[in-house]
ZAPAMAR-673191 format. One record per atom (N, C-alpha, C): x, y, z; atom name. Coordinates in steps of 0.001 Angstrom, whole numbers, plus 500000, padded with zeros to 6 digits. Each point is the difference from the previous one (the first is absolute). Example, Ala and Ser with C-alpha at 12.3 -4.5 7.8 and 13.67 -1.06 7.14 Angstrom:
2
<r><u>513190</u><v>494310</v><w>507800</w><atom>N</atom></r>
<r><u>499110</u><v>501190</v><w>500000</w><atom>CA</atom></r>
<r><u>500900</u><v>501200</v><w>500000</w><atom>C</atom></r>
<r><u>499650</u><v>501050</v><w>499280</w><atom>N</atom></r>
<r><u>500820</u><v>501190</v><w>500060</w><atom>CA</atom></r>
<r><u>499230</u><v>501090</v><w>500730</w><atom>C</atom></r>
***
This chain:
126
<r><u>500850</u><v>498821</v><w>500000</w><atom>N</atom></r>
<r><u>499150</u><v>501179</v><w>500000</w><atom>CA</atom></r>
<r><u>500890</u><v>501234</v><w>500000</w><atom>C</atom></r>
<r><u>499755</u><v>500876</v><w>499066</w><atom>N</atom></r>
<r><u>500726</u><v>501277</v><w>499959</w><atom>CA</atom></r>
<r><u>499013</u><v>501146</v><w>500167</w><atom>C</atom></r>
<r><u>500431</u><v>500978</v><w>500743</w><atom>N</atom></r>
<r><u>499178</u><v>501177</v><w>500256</w><atom>CA</atom></r>
<r><u>500752</u><v>501232</v><w>499508</w><atom>C</atom></r>
<r><u>499324</u><v>500827</v><w>499246</w><atom>N</atom></r>
<r><u>500609</u><v>501208</v><w>499461</w><atom>CA</atom></r>
<r><u>499184</u><v>501197</v><w>500454</w><atom>C</atom></r>
<r><u>500568</u><v>500786</v><w>500879</w><atom>N</atom></r>
<r><u>499315</u><v>501193</v><w>500498</w><atom>CA</atom></r>
<r><u>500386</u><v>501211</v><w>499170</w><atom>C</atom></r>
<r><u>499065</u><v>500897</v><w>499834</w><atom>N</atom></r>
<r><u>500256</u><v>501233</v><w>499257</w><atom>CA</atom></r>
<r><u>499042</u><v>501080</v><w>500469</w><atom>C</atom></r>
<r><u>500255</u><v>501215</v><w>499538</w><atom>N</atom></r>
<r><u>499082</u><v>501096</v><w>500279</w><atom>CA</atom></r>
<r><u>500485</u><v>501009</v><w>501014</w><atom>C</atom></r>
<r><u>501150</u><v>499758</v><w>500612</w><atom>N</atom></r>
<r><u>500513</u><v>500959</v><w>500955</w><atom>CA</atom></r>
<r><u>500483</u><v>501263</v><w>499312</w><atom>C</atom></r>
<r><u>500292</u><v>500989</v><w>500799</w><atom>N</atom></r>
<r><u>500488</u><v>501251</v><w>499451</w><atom>CA</atom></r>
<r><u>499958</u><v>501100</v><w>501023</w><atom>C</atom></r>
<r><u>500177</u><v>501214</v><w>499515</w><atom>N</atom></r>
<r><u>499987</u><v>501184</v><w>500849</w><atom>CA</atom></r>
<r><u>498639</u><v>500683</v><w>499865</w><atom>C</atom></r>
<r><u>499393</u><v>500308</v><w>501129</w><atom>N</atom></r>
<r><u>498695</u><v>500654</v><w>499989</w><atom>CA</atom></r>
<r><u>499953</u><v>501007</v><w>501138</w><atom>C</atom></r>
<r><u>499250</u><v>501050</v><w>499814</w><atom>N</atom></r>
<r><u>499843</u><v>500987</v><w>501060</w><atom>CA</atom></r>
<r><u>499001</u><v>499518</v><w>501043</w><atom>C</atom></r>
<r><u>500150</u><v>500495</v><w>501197</w><atom>N</atom></r>
<r><u>499054</u><v>499653</v><w>501064</w><atom>CA</atom></r>
<r><u>498580</u><v>500325</v><w>499549</w><atom>C</atom></r>
<r><u>499091</u><v>499098</v><w>500304</w><atom>N</atom></r>
<r><u>498610</u><v>500146</v><w>499575</w><atom>CA</atom></r>
<r><u>499699</u><v>499324</v><w>498681</w><atom>C</atom></r>
<r><u>501039</u><v>499584</v><w>499294</w><atom>N</atom></r>
<r><u>499809</u><v>499359</v><w>498712</w><atom>CA</atom></r>
<r><u>499706</u><v>498516</v><w>500125</w><atom>C</atom></r>
<r><u>499924</u><v>499355</v><w>498838</w><atom>N</atom></r>
<r><u>499670</u><v>498575</v><w>499945</w><atom>CA</atom></r>
<r><u>500982</u><v>499252</v><w>499112</w><atom>C</atom></r>
<r><u>500133</u><v>498742</v><w>500273</w><atom>N</atom></r>
<r><u>500767</u><v>499084</v><w>499162</w><atom>CA</atom></r>
<r><u>499297</u><v>498652</v><w>500023</w><atom>C</atom></r>
<r><u>500168</u><v>499255</v><w>498912</w><atom>N</atom></r>
<r><u>499514</u><v>498630</v><w>499973</w><atom>CA</atom></r>
<r><u>501164</u><v>499076</v><w>499692</w><atom>C</atom></r>
<r><u>500269</u><v>499116</v><w>500918</w><atom>N</atom></r>
<r><u>501035</u><v>498998</v><w>499800</w><atom>CA</atom></r>
<r><u>499383</u><v>498751</v><w>499387</w><atom>C</atom></r>
<r><u>500795</u><v>499329</v><w>499178</w><atom>N</atom></r>
<r><u>499560</u><v>498754</v><w>499380</w><atom>CA</atom></r>
<r><u>500981</u><v>498893</v><w>500334</w><atom>C</atom></r>
<r><u>499496</u><v>498791</v><w>500078</w><atom>N</atom></r>
<r><u>500848</u><v>498833</v><w>500222</w><atom>CA</atom></r>
<r><u>499500</u><v>498883</v><w>499093</w><atom>C</atom></r>
<r><u>500798</u><v>499676</v><w>499001</w><atom>N</atom></r>
<r><u>499626</u><v>498968</v><w>499037</w><atom>CA</atom></r>
<r><u>500600</u><v>498668</v><w>500420</w><atom>C</atom></r>
<r><u>499178</u><v>498974</v><w>499980</w><atom>N</atom></r>
<r><u>500418</u><v>498646</v><w>500358</w><atom>CA</atom></r>
<r><u>500259</u><v>499210</v><w>498726</w><atom>C</atom></r>
<r><u>501147</u><v>499362</v><w>499919</w><atom>N</atom></r>
<r><u>500323</u><v>499212</v><w>498818</w><atom>CA</atom></r>
<r><u>500734</u><v>498729</v><w>500427</w><atom>C</atom></r>
<r><u>500343</u><v>499222</v><w>498993</w><atom>N</atom></r>
<r><u>500677</u><v>498751</v><w>500284</w><atom>CA</atom></r>
<r><u>499013</u><v>498919</v><w>500378</w><atom>C</atom></r>
<r><u>500379</u><v>499168</v><w>500930</w><atom>N</atom></r>
<r><u>499128</u><v>498926</v><w>500454</w><atom>CA</atom></r>
<r><u>498962</u><v>500593</v><w>500942</w><atom>C</atom></r>
<r><u>498898</u><v>500483</v><w>499421</w><atom>N</atom></r>
<r><u>498997</u><v>500687</v><w>500802</w><atom>CA</atom></r>
<r><u>499144</u><v>498994</v><w>500764</w><atom>C</atom></r>
<r><u>499016</u><v>500522</v><w>500717</w><atom>N</atom></r>
<r><u>499177</u><v>499178</v><w>500872</w><atom>CA</atom></r>
<r><u>498774</u><v>499425</v><w>499293</w><atom>C</atom></r>
<r><u>499855</u><v>500303</v><w>498704</w><atom>N</atom></r>
<r><u>498846</u><v>499482</v><w>499278</w><atom>CA</atom></r>
<r><u>498718</u><v>500539</v><w>500570</w><atom>C</atom></r>
<r><u>499001</u><v>499154</v><w>500150</w><atom>N</atom></r>
<r><u>498709</u><v>500427</v><w>500520</w><atom>CA</atom></r>
<r><u>499900</u><v>499834</v><w>501513</w><atom>C</atom></r>
<r><u>501048</u><v>499569</v><w>500630</w><atom>N</atom></r>
<r><u>499973</u><v>499836</v><w>501456</w><atom>CA</atom></r>
<r><u>500047</u><v>501348</v><w>500690</w><atom>C</atom></r>
<r><u>499422</u><v>500055</v><w>501169</w><atom>N</atom></r>
<r><u>500070</u><v>501224</v><w>500796</w><atom>CA</atom></r>
<r><u>501417</u><v>500193</v><w>500530</w><atom>C</atom></r>
<r><u>500457</u><v>501227</v><w>499982</w><atom>N</atom></r>
<r><u>501297</u><v>500331</v><w>500575</w><atom>CA</atom></r>
<r><u>499938</u><v>501442</v><w>500480</w><atom>C</atom></r>
<r><u>500978</u><v>500398</v><w>500726</w><atom>N</atom></r>
<r><u>499989</u><v>501324</v><w>500615</w><atom>CA</atom></r>
<r><u>501098</u><v>500868</v><w>499412</w><atom>C</atom></r>
<r><u>499641</u><v>501231</v><w>499703</w><atom>N</atom></r>
<r><u>500951</u><v>501000</v><w>499554</w><atom>CA</atom></r>
<r><u>500029</u><v>501131</v><w>501013</w><atom>C</atom></r>
<r><u>501179</u><v>500535</v><w>500213</w><atom>N</atom></r>
<r><u>500098</u><v>501078</v><w>500975</w><atom>CA</atom></r>
<r><u>500998</u><v>501058</v><w>499597</w><atom>C</atom></r>
<r><u>499898</u><v>501122</v><w>500686</w><atom>N</atom></r>
<r><u>500946</u><v>501098</v><w>499842</w><atom>CA</atom></r>
<r><u>500624</u><v>500306</v><w>501356</w><atom>C</atom></r>
<r><u>501293</u><v>500253</v><w>499968</w><atom>N</atom></r>
<r><u>500761</u><v>500390</v><w>501170</w><atom>CA</atom></r>
<r><u>500786</u><v>501255</v><w>499633</w><atom>C</atom></r>
<r><u>500509</u><v>500681</v><w>501011</w><atom>N</atom></r>
<r><u>500852</u><v>501141</v><w>499705</w><atom>CA</atom></r>
<r><u>501108</u><v>500097</v><w>501045</w><atom>C</atom></r>
<r><u>501085</u><v>500616</v><w>499572</w><atom>N</atom></r>
<r><u>501132</u><v>500218</v><w>500896</w><atom>CA</atom></r>
<r><u>500501</u><v>501411</v><w>499810</w><atom>C</atom></r>
<r><u>499829</u><v>500793</v><w>501031</w><atom>N</atom></r>
<r><u>500478</u><v>501372</v><w>499986</w><atom>CA</atom></r>
<r><u>501466</u><v>500022</v><w>500407</w><atom>C</atom></r>
<r><u>500716</u><v>501050</v><w>499630</w><atom>N</atom></r>
<r><u>501424</u><v>500091</v><w>500357</w><atom>CA</atom></r>
<r><u>500210</u><v>499870</v><w>501501</w><atom>C</atom></r>
<r><u>500879</u><v>499096</v><w>500378</w><atom>N</atom></r>
<r><u>500331</u><v>499825</v><w>501403</w><atom>CA</atom></r>
<r><u>498971</u><v>499257</v><w>500817</w><atom>C</atom></r>
<r><u>498972</u><v>499473</v><w>499349</w><atom>N</atom></r>
<r><u>498937</u><v>499291</v><w>500710</w><atom>CA</atom></r>
<r><u>499869</u><v>498572</v><w>499490</w><atom>C</atom></r>
<r><u>499313</u><v>499197</v><w>500777</w><atom>N</atom></r>
<r><u>499752</u><v>498626</v><w>499586</w><atom>CA</atom></r>
<r><u>498868</u><v>499957</v><w>498971</w><atom>C</atom></r>
<r><u>500013</u><v>498951</v><w>499229</w><atom>N</atom></r>
<r><u>498933</u><v>499805</v><w>499028</w><atom>CA</atom></r>
<r><u>498697</u><v>499733</v><w>500735</w><atom>C</atom></r>
<r><u>498915</u><v>500618</v><w>499520</w><atom>N</atom></r>
<r><u>498720</u><v>499847</v><w>500668</w><atom>CA</atom></r>
<r><u>498918</u><v>499581</v><w>499008</w><atom>C</atom></r>
<r><u>499035</u><v>499305</v><w>500522</w><atom>N</atom></r>
<r><u>498855</u><v>499565</v><w>499218</w><atom>CA</atom></r>
<r><u>499126</u><v>501201</v><w>499656</w><atom>C</atom></r>
<r><u>499471</u><v>500014</v><w>498768</w><atom>N</atom></r>
<r><u>499108</u><v>501081</v><w>499574</w><atom>CA</atom></r>
<r><u>498595</u><v>499464</v><w>499744</w><atom>C</atom></r>
<r><u>499885</u><v>499031</v><w>499110</w><atom>N</atom></r>
<r><u>498685</u><v>499483</v><w>499639</w><atom>CA</atom></r>
<r><u>500158</u><v>498650</v><w>499317</w><atom>C</atom></r>
<r><u>498920</u><v>499217</v><w>500011</w><atom>N</atom></r>
<r><u>500016</u><v>498708</v><w>499323</w><atom>CA</atom></r>
<r><u>498585</u><v>499629</v><w>499598</w><atom>C</atom></r>
<r><u>499912</u><v>499164</v><w>498988</w><atom>N</atom></r>
<r><u>498699</u><v>499473</v><w>499617</w><atom>CA</atom></r>
<r><u>500158</u><v>498569</v><w>499503</w><atom>C</atom></r>
<r><u>498865</u><v>499282</v><w>500020</w><atom>N</atom></r>
<r><u>499969</u><v>498638</v><w>499488</w><atom>CA</atom></r>
<r><u>499557</u><v>500054</v><w>498547</w><atom>C</atom></r>
<r><u>500815</u><v>499519</v><w>499115</w><atom>N</atom></r>
<r><u>499660</u><v>499921</v><w>498588</w><atom>CA</atom></r>
<r><u>499271</u><v>498681</v><w>499751</w><atom>C</atom></r>
<r><u>498938</u><v>500047</v><w>499179</w><atom>N</atom></r>
<r><u>499138</u><v>498831</v><w>499789</w><atom>CA</atom></r>
<r><u>499331</u><v>499551</v><w>501292</w><atom>C</atom></r>
<r><u>499766</u><v>500973</v><w>500860</w><atom>N</atom></r>
<r><u>499342</u><v>499702</v><w>501257</w><atom>CA</atom></r>
<r><u>499569</u><v>501280</v><w>500661</w><atom>C</atom></r>
<r><u>499648</u><v>499910</v><w>501260</w><atom>N</atom></r>
<r><u>499544</u><v>501171</v><w>500743</w><atom>CA</atom></r>
<r><u>500961</u><v>500350</v><w>501120</w><atom>C</atom></r>
<r><u>500086</u><v>501276</v><w>500261</w><atom>N</atom></r>
<r><u>500780</u><v>500435</v><w>501144</w><atom>CA</atom></r>
<r><u>500989</u><v>501084</v><w>499650</w><atom>C</atom></r>
<r><u>499991</u><v>501034</v><w>500804</w><atom>N</atom></r>
<r><u>500991</u><v>501058</v><w>499891</w><atom>CA</atom></r>
<r><u>500429</u><v>500402</v><w>501402</w><atom>C</atom></r>
<r><u>501140</u><v>500627</v><w>500086</w><atom>N</atom></r>
<r><u>500488</u><v>500502</v><w>501281</w><atom>CA</atom></r>
<r><u>500848</u><v>501219</v><w>499733</w><atom>C</atom></r>
<r><u>499851</u><v>500998</v><w>500839</w><atom>N</atom></r>
<r><u>500801</u><v>501218</v><w>499919</w><atom>CA</atom></r>
<r><u>500605</u><v>500290</v><w>501365</w><atom>C</atom></r>
<r><u>501152</u><v>500629</v><w>499970</w><atom>N</atom></r>
<r><u>500495</u><v>500545</v><w>501255</w><atom>CA</atom></r>
<r><u>499068</u><v>501142</v><w>500356</w><atom>C</atom></r>
<r><u>499605</u><v>500079</v><w>501240</w><atom>N</atom></r>
<r><u>498940</u><v>500928</v><w>500414</w><atom>CA</atom></r>
<r><u>500317</u><v>501444</v><w>499640</w><atom>C</atom></r>
<r><u>501246</u><v>500382</v><w>500104</w><atom>N</atom></r>
<r><u>500362</u><v>501401</v><w>499795</w><atom>CA</atom></r>
<r><u>499848</u><v>500449</v><w>498549</w><atom>C</atom></r>
<r><u>499923</u><v>499050</v><w>499061</w><atom>N</atom></r>
<r><u>499938</u><v>500362</v><w>498584</w><atom>CA</atom></r>
<r><u>498631</u><v>499745</v><w>499382</w><atom>C</atom></r>
<r><u>499170</u><v>499280</v><w>500710</w><atom>N</atom></r>
<r><u>498693</u><v>499692</v><w>499460</w><atom>CA</atom></r>
<r><u>499225</u><v>501292</v><w>499756</w><atom>C</atom></r>
<r><u>499413</u><v>500096</v><w>498815</w><atom>N</atom></r>
<r><u>499305</u><v>501219</v><w>499613</w><atom>CA</atom></r>
<r><u>500792</u><v>500822</v><w>499011</w><atom>C</atom></r>
<r><u>501295</u><v>499918</v><w>500046</w><atom>N</atom></r>
<r><u>500835</u><v>500693</v><w>499009</w><atom>CA</atom></r>
<r><u>500550</u><v>499035</v><w>498958</w><atom>C</atom></r>
<r><u>500267</u><v>498778</v><w>500404</w><atom>N</atom></r>
<r><u>500570</u><v>499010</v><w>499091</w><atom>CA</atom></r>
<r><u>498960</u><v>498924</v><w>499707</w><atom>C</atom></r>
<r><u>499973</u><v>499542</v><w>498755</w><atom>N</atom></r>
<r><u>499077</u><v>498947</v><w>499601</w><atom>CA</atom></r>
<r><u>500742</u><v>498955</v><w>499185</w><atom>C</atom></r>
<r><u>499851</u><v>498743</v><w>500385</w><atom>N</atom></r>
<r><u>500598</u><v>498903</v><w>499249</w><atom>CA</atom></r>
<r><u>498919</u><v>499357</v><w>499152</w><atom>C</atom></r>
<r><u>500368</u><v>499641</v><w>498777</w><atom>N</atom></r>
<r><u>499048</u><v>499360</v><w>499098</w><atom>CA</atom></r>
<r><u>500763</u><v>499066</v><w>499068</w><atom>C</atom></r>
<r><u>499241</u><v>499171</v><w>499284</w><atom>N</atom></r>
<r><u>500626</u><v>499034</v><w>499103</w><atom>CA</atom></r>
<r><u>499256</u><v>499932</v><w>498683</w><atom>C</atom></r>
<r><u>500745</u><v>499782</v><w>498945</w><atom>N</atom></r>
<r><u>499435</u><v>499715</v><w>498682</w><atom>CA</atom></r>
<r><u>500445</u><v>498584</v><w>499656</w><atom>C</atom></r>
<r><u>499093</u><v>499044</v><w>500206</w><atom>N</atom></r>
<r><u>500370</u><v>498601</v><w>499826</w><atom>CA</atom></r>
<r><u>500416</u><v>499707</v><w>498569</w><atom>C</atom></r>
<r><u>499342</u><v>500631</v><w>499049</w><atom>N</atom></r>
<r><u>500312</u><v>499739</v><w>498598</w><atom>CA</atom></r>
<r><u>501417</u><v>500415</v><w>499651</w><atom>C</atom></r>
<r><u>500510</u><v>500988</v><w>500698</w><atom>N</atom></r>
<r><u>501349</u><v>500505</v><w>499724</w><atom>CA</atom></r>
<r><u>501025</u><v>499469</v><w>501008</w><atom>C</atom></r>
<r><u>499544</u><v>499165</v><w>500946</w><atom>N</atom></r>
<r><u>500906</u><v>499512</v><w>501053</w><atom>CA</atom></r>
<r><u>500746</u><v>501167</v><w>500641</w><atom>C</atom></r>
<r><u>499263</u><v>501036</v><w>500294</w><atom>N</atom></r>
<r><u>500608</u><v>501217</v><w>500529</w><atom>CA</atom></r>
<r><u>499232</u><v>500476</v><w>501222</w><atom>C</atom></r>
<r><u>500743</u><v>500453</v><w>500982</w><atom>N</atom></r>
<r><u>499427</u><v>500587</v><w>501200</w><atom>CA</atom></r>
<r><u>500440</u><v>501452</v><w>500074</w><atom>C</atom></r>
<r><u>499112</u><v>500835</v><w>500473</w><atom>N</atom></r>
<r><u>500260</u><v>501434</v><w>500046</w><atom>CA</atom></r>
<r><u>499932</u><v>500507</v><w>501437</w><atom>C</atom></r>
<r><u>500680</u><v>501095</v><w>500223</w><atom>N</atom></r>
<r><u>499864</u><v>500746</v><w>501243</w><atom>CA</atom></r>
<r><u>499764</u><v>501450</v><w>499622</w><atom>C</atom></r>
<r><u>498769</u><v>500446</v><w>500160</w><atom>N</atom></r>
<r><u>499660</u><v>501391</v><w>499759</w><atom>CA</atom></r>
<r><u>500276</u><v>500787</v><w>501264</w><atom>C</atom></r>
<r><u>500818</u><v>501007</v><w>499881</w><atom>N</atom></r>
<r><u>500397</u><v>500803</v><w>501155</w><atom>CA</atom></r>
<r><u>499559</u><v>501439</v><w>499771</w><atom>C</atom></r>
<r><u>499130</u><v>500478</v><w>500861</w><atom>N</atom></r>
<r><u>499471</u><v>501356</v><w>499893</w><atom>CA</atom></r>
<r><u>500425</u><v>500841</v><w>501202</w><atom>C</atom></r>
<r><u>499865</u><v>501304</v><w>499839</w><atom>N</atom></r>
<r><u>500334</u><v>500936</v><w>501084</w><atom>CA</atom></r>
<r><u>501351</u><v>499665</v><w>500611</w><atom>C</atom></r>
<r><u>500974</u><v>499843</v><w>499145</w><atom>N</atom></r>
<r><u>501316</u><v>499572</v><w>500460</w><atom>CA</atom></r>
<r><u>500652</u><v>501050</v><w>500896</w><atom>C</atom></r>
<r><u>500756</u><v>499503</v><w>500953</w><atom>N</atom></r>
<r><u>500689</u><v>500843</v><w>500969</w><atom>CA</atom></r>
<r><u>501499</u><v>499722</v><w>499920</w><atom>C</atom></r>
<r><u>500815</u><v>500950</v><w>500412</w><atom>N</atom></r>
<r><u>501449</u><v>499747</v><w>499980</w><atom>CA</atom></r>
<r><u>500392</u><v>498728</v><w>500760</w><atom>C</atom></r>
<r><u>499282</u><v>499672</v><w>501037</w><atom>N</atom></r>
<r><u>500335</u><v>498794</v><w>500764</w><atom>CA</atom></r>
<r><u>499645</u><v>498715</v><w>499264</w><atom>C</atom></r>
<r><u>499348</u><v>500104</v><w>498858</w><atom>N</atom></r>
<r><u>499762</u><v>498830</v><w>499161</w><atom>CA</atom></r>
<r><u>501207</u><v>499674</v><w>499127</w><atom>C</atom></r>
<r><u>500999</u><v>500862</v><w>500021</w><atom>N</atom></r>
<r><u>501216</u><v>499756</v><w>499229</w><atom>CA</atom></r>
<r><u>500647</u><v>498698</v><w>500452</w><atom>C</atom></r>
<r><u>500223</u><v>499110</v><w>499046</w><atom>N</atom></r>
<r><u>500544</u><v>498684</v><w>500319</w><atom>CA</atom></r>
<r><u>500218</u><v>499224</v><w>498712</w><atom>C</atom></r>
<r><u>500702</u><v>498911</v><w>500127</w><atom>N</atom></r>
<r><u>500035</u><v>499005</v><w>498932</w><atom>CA</atom></r>
<r><u>498840</u><v>499045</v><w>500254</w><atom>C</atom></r>
<r><u>499177</u><v>499835</v><w>498983</w><atom>N</atom></r>
<r><u>498824</u><v>499150</v><w>500112</w><atom>CA</atom></r>
<r><u>500272</u><v>498672</v><w>499296</w><atom>C</atom></r>
<r><u>499679</u><v>498922</v><w>500694</w><atom>N</atom></r>
<r><u>500228</u><v>498651</v><w>499495</w><atom>CA</atom></r>
<r><u>498667</u><v>499268</v><w>499881</w><atom>C</atom></r>
<r><u>499859</u><v>499211</v><w>498941</w><atom>N</atom></r>
<r><u>498854</u><v>499109</v><w>499937</w><atom>CA</atom></r>
<r><u>500461</u><v>498585</v><w>500353</w><atom>C</atom></r>
<r><u>499051</u><v>499213</v><w>500425</w><atom>N</atom></r>
<r><u>500315</u><v>498647</v><w>500445</w><atom>CA</atom></r>
<r><u>498822</u><v>499083</v><w>499698</w><atom>C</atom></r>
<r><u>500291</u><v>498724</v><w>499935</w><atom>N</atom></r>
<r><u>498962</u><v>499002</v><w>499728</w><atom>CA</atom></r>
<r><u>500238</u><v>498763</v><w>500847</w><atom>C</atom></r>
<r><u>498921</u><v>499341</v><w>500337</w><atom>N</atom></r>
<r><u>500102</u><v>498781</v><w>500798</w><atom>CA</atom></r>
<r><u>498797</u><v>499119</v><w>499715</w><atom>C</atom></r>
<r><u>500192</u><v>498688</v><w>499946</w><atom>N</atom></r>
<r><u>498853</u><v>499109</v><w>499774</w><atom>CA</atom></r>
<r><u>499047</u><v>499931</v><w>501196</w><atom>C</atom></r>
<r><u>500431</u><v>500415</v><w>501153</w><atom>N</atom></r>
<r><u>499141</u><v>499982</v><w>501177</w><atom>CA</atom></r>
<r><u>499301</u><v>501323</v><w>500223</w><atom>C</atom></r>
<r><u>499286</u><v>500099</v><w>501116</w><atom>N</atom></r>
<r><u>499205</u><v>501177</v><w>500315</w><atom>CA</atom></r>
<r><u>500575</u><v>500826</v><w>501149</w><atom>C</atom></r>
<r><u>501228</u><v>499707</v><w>500393</w><atom>N</atom></r>
<r><u>500527</u><v>500635</v><w>501199</w><atom>CA</atom></r>
<r><u>500119</u><v>501515</v><w>499884</w><atom>C</atom></r>
<r><u>500250</u><v>500501</v><w>498814</w><atom>N</atom></r>
<r><u>500105</u><v>501464</v><w>499859</w><atom>CA</atom></r>
<r><u>498663</u><v>500661</v><w>500300</w><atom>C</atom></r>
<r><u>498910</u><v>499360</v><w>499623</w><atom>N</atom></r>
<r><u>498676</u><v>500575</v><w>500251</w><atom>CA</atom></r>
<r><u>499553</u><v>499712</v><w>501421</w><atom>C</atom></r>
<r><u>500263</u><v>498817</v><w>500477</w><atom>N</atom></r>
<r><u>499534</u><v>499596</v><w>501327</w><atom>CA</atom></r>
<r><u>500795</u><v>500698</v><w>501100</w><atom>C</atom></r>
<r><u>501326</u><v>500082</v><w>499796</w><atom>N</atom></r>
<r><u>500841</u><v>500474</v><w>501105</w><atom>CA</atom></r>
<r><u>501045</u><v>501020</v><w>499581</w><atom>C</atom></r>
<r><u>499848</u><v>500587</v><w>498814</w><atom>N</atom></r>
<r><u>500988</u><v>500981</v><w>499518</w><atom>CA</atom></r>
<r><u>501409</u><v>499419</v><w>500053</w><atom>C</atom></r>
<r><u>500112</u><v>498738</v><w>499658</w><atom>N</atom></r>
<r><u>501301</u><v>499346</v><w>500030</w><atom>CA</atom></r>
<r><u>500998</u><v>500715</v><w>499099</w><atom>C</atom></r>
<r><u>501233</u><v>500146</v><w>500484</w><atom>N</atom></r>
<r><u>501034</u><v>500647</v><w>499197</w><atom>CA</atom></r>
<r><u>501004</u><v>499000</v><w>499458</w><atom>C</atom></r>
<r><u>499583</u><v>498754</v><w>499895</w><atom>N</atom></r>
<r><u>500884</u><v>498967</v><w>499456</w><atom>CA</atom></r>
<r><u>499354</u><v>499258</v><w>498836</w><atom>C</atom></r>
<r><u>499481</u><v>500727</v><w>499022</w><atom>N</atom></r>
<r><u>499474</u><v>499309</v><w>498812</w><atom>CA</atom></r>
<r><u>501114</u><v>499291</v><w>499242</w><atom>C</atom></r>
<r><u>499606</u><v>499046</v><w>499195</w><atom>N</atom></r>
<r><u>500986</u><v>499157</v><w>499325</w><atom>CA</atom></r>
<r><u>500721</u><v>500740</v><w>498877</w><atom>C</atom></r>
<r><u>499273</u><v>500840</v><w>499280</w><atom>N</atom></r>
<r><u>500578</u><v>500640</v><w>498815</w><atom>CA</atom></r>
<r><u>500001</u><v>501519</v><w>500159</w><atom>C</atom></r>
<r><u>501060</u><v>500605</v><w>499543</w><atom>N</atom></r>
<r><u>500158</u><v>501452</v><w>500083</w><atom>CA</atom></r>
<r><u>500359</u><v>500570</v><w>498637</w><atom>C</atom></r>
<r><u>499490</u><v>501166</v><w>499721</w><atom>N</atom></r>
<r><u>500437</u><v>500739</v><w>498833</w><atom>CA</atom></r>
<r><u>501088</u><v>500981</v><w>500395</w><atom>C</atom></r>
<r><u>500588</u><v>500618</v><w>498988</w><atom>N</atom></r>
<r><u>500964</u><v>501040</v><w>500308</w><atom>CA</atom></r>
<r><u>499227</u><v>501235</v><w>500445</w><atom>C</atom></r>
<r><u>500609</u><v>500886</v><w>500661</w><atom>N</atom></r>
<r><u>499294</u><v>501167</v><w>500495</w><atom>CA</atom></r>
<r><u>499848</u><v>501079</v><w>498948</w><atom>C</atom></r>
<r><u>499046</u><v>500870</v><w>500253</w><atom>N</atom></r>
<r><u>499837</u><v>501197</v><w>499183</w><atom>CA</atom></r>
<r><u>499948</u><v>501187</v><w>500947</w><atom>C</atom></r>
<r><u>500783</u><v>501022</v><w>499698</w><atom>N</atom></r>
<r><u>500171</u><v>501123</v><w>500908</w><atom>CA</atom></r>
<r><u>498891</u><v>501025</v><w>499819</w><atom>C</atom></r>
<r><u>499395</u><v>500366</v><w>501114</w><atom>N</atom></r>
<r><u>499011</u><v>501068</v><w>500031</w><atom>CA</atom></r>
<r><u>500571</u><v>501127</v><w>500851</w><atom>C</atom></r>
<r><u>500081</u><v>501176</v><w>499430</w><atom>N</atom></r>
<r><u>500504</u><v>501157</v><w>500711</w><atom>CA</atom></r>
<r><u>498919</u><v>501078</v><w>499995</w><atom>C</atom></r>
<r><u>499609</u><v>500428</v><w>501179</w><atom>N</atom></r>
<r><u>498966</u><v>501025</v><w>500132</w><atom>CA</atom></r>
<r><u>500656</u><v>501262</v><w>500536</w><atom>C</atom></r>
<r><u>499946</u><v>501054</v><w>499222</w><atom>N</atom></r>
<r><u>500619</u><v>501256</v><w>500402</w><atom>CA</atom></r>
<r><u>498979</u><v>500887</v><w>500714</w><atom>C</atom></r>
<r><u>500515</u><v>500788</v><w>500926</w><atom>N</atom></r>
<r><u>499101</u><v>500885</v><w>500763</w><atom>CA</atom></r>
<r><u>499809</u><v>501333</v><w>499311</w><atom>C</atom></r>
***
């Protein structure tokens, strides 16, 4: 399974960005699996942002971001998105997508998914 994240960039505070994560290679087929987004700000540990179950039900957000960030999936394109609105300078981070055949990211915000994509940098200027 390969994950390719894209969509990062420089945006002013209050702006929006949409990140994409394309799944390729030996995909999960029609089975349910979980996709998630994490971020790592400079000098900080990587933290869970959001996750959803693809080909199934269930989403989870870190409480502090719910309402500004939305995770969604396009099954036909094997792509998961993270829509980020009302961005703040503290949202500046490298954002990573991840995938796992289990539901732990949705159930428990697990930060140990099996597959990781490369990061995409989001910089929010004040």
